N, C-alpha and C positions, 0 to 999 in steps of 0.2 A: 478419520482422525488425522491421518498424515497430511491431508490437504489443509486442515485447520492449522496444524503446527507449522506447515510451510508458509501459510499466509501470515501468521503471527511473526515468524522469523523475518519475512520480507518487510512488513510494516515497521518492525522494530529497527532493523538495520538500514533500510532505505529511507525512512522518514524520521522516526522518533529519536534516533541517535543524533540527529542533526539540529534538534530544537530544544529549547528550554520551555517546558509546558507551564503556562500560567493559569492553572485552574481547569476545571471540567469543561467549561465552554470553549476554551482554547484547544483542549485535547479533542473535543468533538469536531471542531473546525478542521484541525490537522488530519484527523482520520477521514473525514468526508472528502477533503481535497486529495488525499492519497488514494482513496477508493476510486475516485474519478480518474486519476492518473493510471492506476492499476488496470482499470477496465478499458481505457481509451488509448493510452499511449505506450504502455510498457509492453515489450515483446514477450510472447508466451511460447514455450516450446511446442505445445499442442496445436498452435496456430502457425507453425512454420516460422517462428521467431518474427512474426509481423504483428503490428497492432491490429486489433479487431475494430473495423469501422464499417 
């Protein structure tokens, strides 16, 4: 449960707080782009603060 809460906090503060969402389609696009960023470019503590590639 803590991991889900942390992810929701991350997407909210790192992504959604910076955009005005214009409908569900736009929200889905923003979430998909953030997920790609989160998994490819964002440093993670468990990975030695380096992106996983």
